[in-house]
C-alpha positions as CSV (number, residue, x, y, z in Angstrom):
1,X,6.3,46.5,54.2
2,X,3.7,43.8,54.8
3,X,4.0,40.1,54.0
4,X,1.9,40.2,50.8
5,X,3.9,43.2,49.4
6,X,7.1,41.2,49.9
7,X,5.7,38.2,48.1
8,X,4.6,40.4,45.2
9,X,8.1,41.9,45.0
10,X,9.8,38.5,45.1
11,X,7.5,37.2,42.3
12,X,8.3,40.2,40.1
13,X,12.0,39.5,40.6
14,X,11.6,35.9,39.6
15,X,9.6,36.9,36.5
16,X,12.3,39.2,35.4
17,X,15.0,36.6,36.0
18,X,13.1,34.0,34.0
19,X,12.4,36.5,31.2
20,X,16.2,37.2,30.9
21,X,16.9,33.5,30.8
22,X,14.3,32.7,28.2
23,X,15.7,35.5,25.9
24,X,19.3,34.3,26.2
25,X,20.3,32.7,22.9
26,X,23.8,32.0,24.1
27,X,23.0,29.5,26.8
28,X,20.6,26.6,27.3
29,X,18.6,26.9,30.5
30,X,17.3,23.6,31.8
31,X,14.9,23.5,34.8
32,X,17.6,23.3,37.4
33,X,19.5,26.2,35.8
34,X,16.3,28.4,35.9
35,X,15.8,27.4,39.6
36,X,19.5,28.3,40.4
37,X,19.2,31.7,38.6
38,X,16.0,32.6,40.4
39,X,17.4,31.6,43.9
40,X,20.7,33.4,43.3
41,X,19.0,36.7,42.6
42,X,16.5,36.3,45.4
43,X,19.3,35.6,47.9
44,X,21.3,38.6,46.6
45,X,18.2,40.7,47.1
46,X,17.5,39.2,50.6
47,X,20.3,37.1,52.2
48,X,17.7,35.6,54.5
49,X,15.7,34.3,51.6
50,X,15.4,30.5,51.4
51,X,14.7,30.7,47.7
52,X,12.0,28.7,45.9
53,X,11.4,25.1,45.0
54,X,10.6,23.4,41.7
55,X,6.8,23.6,42.3
56,X,6.9,27.4,42.6
57,X,9.0,27.6,39.5
58,X,6.4,25.6,37.5
59,X,3.7,28.0,38.9
60,X,5.7,31.0,37.8
61,X,6.2,29.7,34.3
62,X,2.5,28.7,34.0
63,X,1.5,32.2,35.1
64,X,3.9,33.9,32.6
65,X,2.3,31.8,29.8
66,X,-1.2,32.6,30.8
67,X,-3.3,35.6,29.6
68,X,-3.3,36.9,33.2
69,X,0.5,37.1,32.9
70,X,2.2,38.0,29.6
71,X,1.2,35.0,27.2
72,X,5.0,34.4,26.7
73,X,5.9,32.5,23.5
74,X,7.9,29.8,25.5
75,X,9.4,26.7,23.8
76,X,10.5,23.5,25.5
77,X,13.3,22.2,23.4
78,X,14.6,18.6,23.9
79,X,18.3,18.2,24.3
80,X,19.2,14.5,24.9
81,X,17.1,13.4,27.8
82,X,16.6,16.9,29.1
83,X,14.5,19.9,28.0
84,X,15.7,23.5,28.0
85,X,13.5,26.6,27.8
86,X,13.7,29.5,25.4
87,X,11.4,32.1,23.8
88,X,10.3,31.2,20.3
89,X,10.7,34.9,19.4
90,X,13.9,36.2,21.1
91,X,12.8,39.8,20.6
92,X,9.9,39.2,23.0
93,X,10.2,40.5,26.5
94,X,7.7,41.0,29.3
95,X,9.2,44.5,29.7
96,X,8.0,45.4,26.2
97,X,4.4,44.6,26.8
98,X,1.8,47.3,27.2
99,X,1.2,48.7,30.7
100,X,-2.0,48.0,32.6
101,X,-3.8,50.9,34.2
102,X,-2.3,50.4,37.7
103,X,1.2,50.2,36.3
104,X,0.6,53.4,34.2
105,X,-0.6,55.2,37.3
106,X,2.5,54.2,39.3
107,X,4.8,55.4,36.5
108,X,2.9,58.7,36.2
109,X,3.4,59.2,40.0
110,X,7.1,58.5,39.6
111,X,7.4,60.9,36.7
112,X,5.8,63.7,38.8
113,X,8.5,63.1,41.5
114,X,11.3,63.0,38.8
115,X,10.1,66.3,37.4
116,X,10.8,68.1,40.7
117,X,14.6,67.4,40.2
118,X,14.7,68.3,36.5
119,X,16.1,71.8,37.2
120,X,18.9,70.7,39.5
121,X,22.5,70.6,38.1
122,X,23.0,66.9,39.0
123,X,19.8,65.8,37.3
124,X,20.1,67.1,33.7
125,X,19.4,63.5,32.6
126,X,15.9,63.8,33.9
127,X,15.1,66.3,31.2
128,X,15.7,63.5,28.6
129,X,14.3,60.7,30.7
130,X,10.8,62.1,31.4
131,X,9.7,62.7,27.7
132,X,11.3,59.3,26.8
133,X,9.2,57.4,29.4
134,X,6.1,59.4,28.6
135,X,6.5,58.6,24.9
136,X,7.6,55.0,25.2
137,X,4.9,54.0,27.6
138,X,2.1,55.9,26.0
139,X,1.3,57.9,29.2
140,X,0.0,60.9,27.2
141,X,-3.1,60.8,25.1
142,X,-2.4,62.4,21.7
143,X,-3.6,62.0,18.1
144,X,-0.1,61.7,16.7
145,X,3.6,61.3,17.7
146,X,5.3,64.4,18.9
147,X,8.8,63.2,19.7
148,X,11.3,60.8,18.1
149,X,14.5,59.3,19.6
150,X,17.5,58.4,17.5
151,X,17.9,54.6,17.0
152,X,18.5,52.1,14.3
153,X,16.3,49.1,14.7
154,X,17.9,47.4,11.7
155,X,21.4,47.8,13.2
156,X,23.3,44.5,12.6
157,X,24.4,42.8,15.8
158,X,22.0,44.6,18.1
159,X,20.5,41.3,19.1
160,X,23.8,40.4,20.9
161,X,23.2,43.3,23.4
162,X,21.1,41.2,25.8
163,X,23.3,38.1,25.9
164,X,26.4,40.3,26.3
165,X,24.8,42.3,29.0
166,X,23.8,39.1,30.8
167,X,27.3,37.7,30.5
168,X,28.8,40.8,32.1
169,X,26.3,40.8,34.9
170,X,26.6,37.1,35.6
171,X,30.4,37.0,34.9
172,X,30.3,34.5,32.1
173,X,33.2,33.7,29.7
174,X,32.2,33.7,26.0
175,X,33.3,32.0,22.9
176,X,32.9,34.7,20.1
177,X,33.0,34.1,16.4
178,X,34.2,37.4,14.9
179,X,35.0,38.9,11.5
180,X,36.7,42.2,11.5
181,X,37.1,44.4,8.5
182,X,40.6,43.3,7.8
183,X,40.0,39.5,8.0
184,X,38.8,37.5,5.0
185,X,37.5,34.8,7.3
186,X,35.9,34.9,10.7
187,X,37.9,33.7,13.7
188,X,37.1,32.6,17.3
189,X,38.3,34.2,20.5
190,X,37.8,33.4,24.2
191,X,36.3,36.6,25.6
192,X,35.6,37.9,29.1
193,X,33.2,40.8,28.5
194,X,33.4,43.9,30.8
195,X,31.8,46.9,29.3
196,X,29.2,47.9,26.7
197,X,29.5,51.3,25.0
198,X,27.6,53.0,22.2
199,X,29.3,55.5,19.9
200,X,28.1,57.0,16.7
201,X,25.0,54.7,16.7
202,X,27.2,51.6,16.9
203,X,27.6,49.3,19.8
204,X,30.9,48.0,21.1
205,X,31.9,45.6,23.9
206,X,35.3,45.7,25.7
207,X,36.8,42.9,27.6
208,X,39.7,40.4,28.0
209,X,40.9,38.5,24.9
210,X,42.1,35.5,26.8
211,X,43.9,34.1,23.8
212,X,46.5,36.9,23.7
213,X,45.8,38.4,27.2
214,X,44.8,41.8,26.0
215,X,42.5,43.3,28.7
216,X,40.9,46.1,26.7
217,X,40.0,44.2,23.5
218,X,37.3,46.0,21.5
219,X,34.6,44.2,19.5
220,X,32.0,45.9,17.4
221,X,28.7,44.1,17.8
222,X,27.9,44.4,14.1
223,X,31.0,42.2,13.3
224,X,30.1,39.4,15.7
225,X,28.7,36.4,13.9
226,X,28.0,34.1,16.9
227,X,28.6,33.8,20.6
228,X,28.0,31.2,23.3
229,X,28.8,30.8,27.0
230,X,31.6,28.6,28.2
231,X,32.3,27.0,31.6
232,X,35.6,28.8,32.0
233,X,36.3,30.8,35.1
234,X,35.6,34.5,34.6
235,X,38.4,37.0,35.3
236,X,37.0,40.3,36.6
237,X,38.4,43.6,35.4
238,X,39.9,46.3,37.7
239,X,39.6,49.0,35.0
240,X,37.5,52.1,35.8
241,X,35.8,52.3,32.5
242,X,34.4,55.8,32.9
243,X,38.0,57.0,33.4
244,X,39.2,54.8,30.6
245,X,36.9,56.5,28.1
246,X,37.2,60.1,29.5
247,X,40.5,60.6,27.5
248,X,39.0,59.5,24.2
249,X,36.6,60.5,21.5
250,X,34.9,57.2,20.6
251,X,36.1,53.8,21.8
252,X,39.6,53.2,20.3
253,X,42.6,53.7,22.6
254,X,45.8,53.5,20.5
255,X,48.9,51.9,22.0
256,X,51.9,54.1,22.9
257,X,50.0,57.5,22.6
258,X,49.7,59.9,25.5
259,X,47.2,62.7,26.2
260,X,47.7,65.7,24.0
261,X,46.3,69.2,23.7
262,X,44.4,69.3,20.4
263,X,43.9,72.9,19.2
264,X,41.3,73.6,16.5
265,X,40.1,76.8,14.9
266,X,36.4,77.0,13.8
267,X,34.9,79.6,11.4
268,X,32.9,82.4,13.1
269,X,29.6,81.1,11.6
270,X,30.2,77.6,13.0
271,X,31.3,78.8,16.5
272,X,27.8,78.7,18.2
273,X,27.4,75.1,17.2
274,X,30.6,74.0,18.9
275,X,30.0,76.2,21.9
276,X,26.6,74.6,22.5
277,X,27.7,71.1,21.6
278,X,31.3,70.6,22.9
279,X,33.6,68.1,21.2
280,X,34.7,66.6,24.5
281,X,34.1,67.3,28.2
282,X,37.7,68.8,28.5
283,X,36.8,71.5,25.9
284,X,38.0,75.1,26.5
285,X,37.5,77.8,24.0
286,X,38.2,81.4,23.1
287,X,35.9,83.3,20.7
288,X,36.6,86.4,18.7
289,X,35.9,87.9,15.3
290,X,38.3,85.6,13.6
291,X,36.6,82.5,14.8
292,X,36.5,80.0,17.7
293,X,39.7,78.5,19.1
294,X,39.0,75.2,20.8
295,X,41.3,73.2,23.0
296,X,40.6,69.6,24.1
297,X,42.9,67.2,26.0
298,X,42.5,63.7,24.6
299,X,44.4,60.8,23.1
300,X,44.2,61.3,19.4
301,X,42.7,58.3,17.6
302,X,40.8,57.4,14.4
303,X,37.5,58.6,15.7
304,X,38.9,62.0,16.5
305,X,40.2,62.2,13.0
306,X,36.8,61.3,11.6
307,X,35.1,63.9,13.8
308,X,37.5,66.7,12.7
309,X,37.1,65.7,9.0
310,X,33.3,65.8,9.3
311,X,33.5,69.6,9.8
312,X,35.0,70.1,6.4
313,X,36.2,73.6,5.6
314,X,34.7,75.0,8.8
315,X,37.7,73.8,10.9
316,X,41.5,74.1,10.9
317,X,43.9,72.1,13.0
318,X,46.4,74.4,14.7
319,X,48.3,71.8,16.8
320,X,49.9,69.4,17.5
321,X,51.9,69.2,14.2
322,X,51.7,65.4,13.8
323,X,47.9,65.4,14.1
324,X,47.7,68.4,11.7
325,X,49.8,66.5,9.2
326,X,47.5,63.4,9.5
327,X,44.4,65.5,8.8
328,X,46.1,67.3,5.9
329,X,47.2,64.0,4.3
330,X,43.7,62.6,4.5
331,X,42.2,65.7,3.0
332,X,44.6,65.6,0.1
333,X,43.8,61.9,-0.5
334,X,40.1,62.8,-0.5
335,X,40.5,65.7,-2.9
336,X,42.3,63.4,-5.3
337,X,39.1,61.5,-5.9
338,X,37.5,64.6,-7.5
């Protein structure tokens, strides 16, 4: 790599760092904070880097505000005797801007390389990634849209995704104002965020509730009313989150419950759907003329109950007995409304 390529890569890193800071509604970034964030990432990328000085930071901001850059909607907001920087429109991101011709050509080349792996067992995700990138970045000329991805742009709380993601990456402790479904009034908790997860088109964040020392506290983003960074020391998690969620359907892990074999019987006409779209990675099944018997090994929770109930008359719970009784009770309560 020649010197000019290295400079370009470092500049791109700085622009992305500044873009993240300008979008963060949970923290005020003054000039020294921006400089610190840029130099921290540059030194993580290259331990030999000496970072940048304030003059370079001013040049970077000026370029990002220019038409040659991204014409960013940057505000300088006075706070006492100092000024902090934040986008006027927090939904703005330099990553969301249209690609120029050279960027489009680079991505097209990358997609061609990706496509070579799409048939390999370890690269099933490429089959979804390629059409998504092609569609999102407009790399195919067409008269009308030919593909749609499931999303809910009006989902309440989705604007907290970026500050929560940044807090996890930068190991920041948050003060969260939260109102769950059971509380008449919102309350505040000191929260160390660890992991973001989407389930059933809703986003959740798991972390340490420092007020009662629960390390797997679950917050739904659509129930968060406000969050801000604190100066408290962050406590990292030693949880392997992929393993934590492997035993679950959804995000809720009930206390005191162990793994159980859940056995279900689906009607013959519904069997192909369950075979092609398993309920859980642990699924095993036997199919015959009477229907499809499915066995999954999970910790039964509320989300599993909702999933089973969603199949209506097409499914029967065989075992365990306590789970069977819970589903039966809920069905009887539901039928009582008609």
